[in-house]
C-alpha positions, 0 to 999 in steps of 0.5 A, spaced: 491 518 512 495 515 507 498 509 511 492 505 508 486 508 505 491 508 498 490 501 499 483 501 501 481 502 493 485 495 491 480 491 496 474 491 492 476 486 487 471 480 488 467 482 482 460 483 481 461 484 474 466 486 469 467 489 463 474 489 459 475 493 452 481 494 448 481 500 444 485 502 438 488 508 436 485 512 430 491 510 426 490 502 428 497 500 430 497 494 434 503 497 438 498 503 441 492 500 445 488 502 450 485 497 455 479 499 460 477 495 465 471 497 470 469 493 476 463 494 480 465 490 486 463 487 493 468 484 497 471 484 505 477 486 508 477 485 516 479 491 518 474 495 514 468 490 513 464 489 507 466 494 502 461 496 496 463 501 490 466 501 483 474 501 480 475 504 473 482 502 471 485 504 464 492 502 461 494 506 455 500 502 452 505 504 446 511 501 443 517 502 446 515 504 453 515 500 459 511 498 463 506 503 460 504 509 456 500 512 462 495 509 467 489 512 471 485 509 477 478 512 479 475 509 485 470 510 490 467 505 496 463 504 502 464 499 508 460 496 514 464 499 518 462 506 517 468 507 511 467 513 505 472 514 500 474 516 493 481 516 489 483 519 483 490 516 481 494 518 475 501 515 473 504 517 467 511 515 464 515 519 459 511 525 462 512 532 459 515 530 453 522 526 456 523 521 460 521 523 467 515 519 471 510 523 474 504 519 479 499 523 482 494 520 487 489 524 490 484 521 496 478 523 501 476 519 506 471 519 512 471 513 517 466 512 523 471 506 526 478 508 524 483 504 529 488 506 534 491 501 539 496 506 543 503 509 541 508 503 543 502 498 545 505 491 545 501 487 550 497 482 547 490 483 545 486 476 544 482 477 538 484 485 537 480 484 530 474 484 535 476 487 540 473 493 544 470 498 539 470 503 543 476 503 547 480 501 540 476 505 535 475 513 533 472 517 527 476 521 522 476 525 516 482 525 511 484 528 505 490 529 502 495 529 495 501 525 493 506 527 488 512 523 486 517 525 480 522 520 477 528 522 473 532 517 470 539 517 472 541 510 468 536 507 464 539 500 461 536 494 459 538 490 464 537 495 470 535 502 471 537 507 476 531 514 478 532 520 483 525 522 486 522 528 488 517 527 492 511 532 495 506 530 500 500 533 503 496 530 508 490 533 513 487 528 518 482 530 524 479 525 528 471 528 530 466 528 535 470 521 539 467 519 545 472 520 551 473 513 553 476 512 546 483 511 547 485 516 542 481 521 547 485 518 553 492 518 550 491 524 546 496 523 541 500 528 537 495 530 531 489 528 536 486 535 535 487 534 527 493 538 523 496 537 516 503 535 513 506 538 508 513 534 506 518 535 501 523 530 500 527 526 495 530 518 495 532 514 489 529 507 487 534 502 483 532 496 479 532 490 475 526 487 476 524 483 469 517 486 470 513 491 475 507 488 476 509 481 476 516 480 477 519 473 477 526 474 478 531 481 479 532 486 485 529 492 487 531 497 492 527 504 494 530 509 499 528 517 500 527 522 506 522 527 507 521 534 511 515 537 514 516 544 517 512 550 519 515 555 515 512 552 508 505 550 512 506 543 515 503 543 522 509 540 524 516 539 524 517 532 522 523 528 519 521 521 515 526 516 512 525 510 509 528 504 506 526 498 502 530 493 499 526 487 495 529 480 491 526 476 487 528 468 485 525 463 480 525 455 480 522 449 477 518 445 481 512 441 477 512 448 475 515 455 476 515 458 483 517 465 485 520 466 491 520 473 493 522 477 499 522 484 502 525 487 507 522 494 509 524 499 515 522 507 516 524 512 522 520 518 524 523 524 528 521 531 531 514 533 531 510 526 528 502 526 528 499 519 529 498 518 522 505 519 520 508 514 525 511 508 523 506 502 524 505 494 523 499 491 521 494 491 515 495 487 508 501 491 507 506 489 513 504 484 518 497 480 515 493 477 521 494 484 525 488 489 525 491 496 521 496 500 525 496 494 531 503 497 533 505 504 532 511 507 534 517 512 532 520 506 527 519 500 524 522 493 521 519 488 517 521 482 513 516 479 508 517 473 504 512 469 499 512 463 495 507 465 488 505 460 483 500 461 477 496 454 476 491 454 471 488 458 465 482 459 463 482 461 456 474 463 454 475 468 460 482 470 459 483 468 466 489 466 470 489 463 476 495 461 482 496 461 489 502 464 495 505 462 501 507 467 506 510 469 512 511 476 515 515 478 521 517 485 524 516 490 530 516 498 531 520 501 536 522 508 539 527 512 538 530 511 545 530 503 544 538 501 544 540 497 537 541 491 541 534 490 544 531 493 536 530 485 534 527 483 541 519 481 541 518 480 534 512 479 531 509 474 527 504 471 522 503 467 516 498 465 512 496 463 504 493 466 498 490 466 491 490 470 485 488 471 479 489 475 473 484 478 468 483 483 462 491 485 462 496 480 465 499 487 469 492 487 472 493 482 478 488 480 484 489 476 490 485 475 497 490 473 503 488 470 509 493 472 515 494 468 522 497 471 528 496 471 535 491 475 536 487 473 530 486 471 523 485 477 517 482 477 510 484 481 505 481 482 498 486 486 494 489 487 487 496 487 485 502 483 489 503 486 496 510 488 493 
């Protein structure tokens, strides 16, 4: 269930206590340092309820290695809606002694109130966050390993181009669900459980001035993944994704960044429900529940105005805010292109941001409003 569980671990960011320490190397070289942050935390997310857990992040910085020499994240959380989950993530630029970037994520999750609103369900649901839990929720168990290798083709001062090698393994199974739940009634592909093994490739091109808090530049990513039964997948699946981002800055009392993102995903073949395109959650349409809309395809536009307002030097903290607007929809492969932009779903809202320990570590709270309700999301890092 990679669609949101990798994002959940960024959610427990309302701090009860935090530690930050920078450990220099034995050679005491200023340009070689480790910054570690451990955050026991309490948080809230409209999709998962109140969350409690712990998050350990370690940044290792070295001279002439951007954005870092290595990054490690270990997290475990539990929520009042029956979620219990853990994540281990390691991101290593310049892996294998070469200019390769190797990123691995392993997760395991059990969820008593996972959400399923149906495939191709577009009718309005009043107060969908609090709609019938007997109908729209189910119990699930999932785990997975996701690996991505970035191979540089062009590495310039102003822009770079990387080729991707992708390997994704996901296993999910609903379990012990009531016959009255929607997932039991619709029985989408994967309702009896299964695994996906995807091999893929793609590219990333970018000229942003920062990976974690960009204020200018562009980013583009596209990938294609194939799952086949002959190498272990339960389904023969094809997934295509494309994304483009642009960042512009201007000065109005203080510096303001206008960030824009366009995202599209197409799935075809035998696609289990957890691999379908979706819209709704803190990474797509804020203000709609997680996976509120599911179908073969999705197209999204997200736009934000961001600024940093003030600093508190004694605690090395920085605080800012955002205004955002999200629009998009999901649709089936059989729909005519002329109807793709019909029945668009909209949401908008505002948020607050803060940064501690290092400028690369950003925490945010977003409040999104839609025609079906209000979503509140505590998370880490900008949405894009």
